[in-house]
C-alpha positions in Angstrom: -21.6 4.3 -8.7 -21.0 0.7 -10.0 -17.9 1.9 -11.8 -16.6 3.6 -8.5 -17.1 0.4 -6.4 -15.4 -1.8 -9.1 -12.5 0.7 -8.6 -12.5 0.8 -5.0 -12.7 -3.2 -5.3 -9.9 -3.5 -7.4 -7.9 -0.9 -5.6 -8.6 -3.0 -2.5 -7.5 -5.9 -3.7 -4.4 -4.6 -5.2 -3.4 -3.0 -2.3 -4.3 -5.8 0.2 -2.0 -7.8 -1.7 1.0 -5.3 -1.8 0.7 -5.5 1.8 0.9 -9.1 2.3 4.0 -9.4 -0.2 5.7 -6.6 1.5 5.3 -8.1 4.8 8.1 -10.5 3.6 11.4 -9.4 4.0 12.4 -10.1 0.4 9.9 -8.0 -1.1 10.2 -5.1 1.4 14.1 -5.0 0.6 13.4 -5.0 -3.4 10.6 -2.4 -3.0 13.1 0.1 -1.4 13.2 -0.7 2.2 16.7 -1.8 2.1 16.8 -3.5 5.6 14.3 -6.1 6.8 10.9 -5.2 7.4 10.5 -3.9 11.1 9.0 -6.9 13.0 6.2 -4.7 14.5 4.9 -3.7 10.9 4.7 -7.3 9.7 1.5 -8.5 11.6 0.1 -5.0 11.0 0.9 -5.2 7.2 -0.5 -8.8 7.0 -3.7 -7.8 8.8 -4.3 -4.9 6.9 -3.8 -6.9 3.8 -6.5 -9.7 4.8 -9.0 -6.6 6.0 -8.7 -5.1 2.4 -9.3 -8.6 0.6 -12.1 -9.1 2.9 -13.4 -5.7 2.1 -13.3 -6.3 -1.4 -15.4 -9.1 -1.1 -18.0 -6.9 0.5 -17.9 -4.1 -2.0 -18.4 -7.0 -4.8 -21.4 -8.5 -2.9 -22.8 -4.8 -2.6 -22.3 -4.1 -6.2 -23.3 -7.4 -7.9 -25.0 -9.6 -5.1 -24.2 -12.9 -3.7 -24.0 -14.9 -7.0 -22.7 -12.7 -9.3 -20.7 -10.7 -7.2 -18.6 -13.8 -5.5 -17.6 -14.2 -9.3 -16.1 -11.0 -9.9 -14.2 -11.0 -6.5 -12.7 -14.2 -7.4 -11.7 -13.0 -10.8 -10.5 -9.6 -9.8 -8.6 -11.4 -6.9 -6.7 -13.4 -9.5 -6.1 -10.0 -11.7 -5.0 -8.1 -8.4 -2.4 -10.8 -7.3 -0.8 -11.0 -11.1 -0.7 -7.2 -10.9 1.2 -7.1 -7.9 3.3 -10.2 -8.8 4.2 -8.3 -12.2 4.8 -5.1 -10.0 7.3 -6.6 -7.8 8.9 -8.7 -10.7 9.4 -5.8 -13.0 8.9 -2.3 -11.2 9.4 -2.9 -7.6 10.3 0.4 -7.0 6.8 1.5 -7.9 5.8 0.1 -4.2 8.8 2.4 -2.8 6.5 5.2 -1.7 4.5 2.7 0.2 7.5 1.3 1.7 8.5 4.7 2.9 5.2 5.8 4.4 5.4 2.6 6.3 8.7 3.1 7.5 7.6 6.5 8.6 5.3 4.8 10.8 7.6 2.3 12.3 
């Protein structure tokens, strides 16, 4: 169970930062959007990004308690942010399916 919560924590952080990054036109276009990000998606993606970051904090606190959980969250926050930066720098097309799914919602 602890490993599953850790995986969920990392995925929530990664996708939280991915949504925050994709809400910017530069990253949206680089990941495969072509055109600027639709305006009505920007607020939704930013809100979802922040909700996922807070959900990851809740997962860390449930998994490890307040003292160590907050440390795990802060550490994984940095790791996930660097992972998104690396993805956008070298393999932005990997976020293309997420962009196409969001375009279908717009």
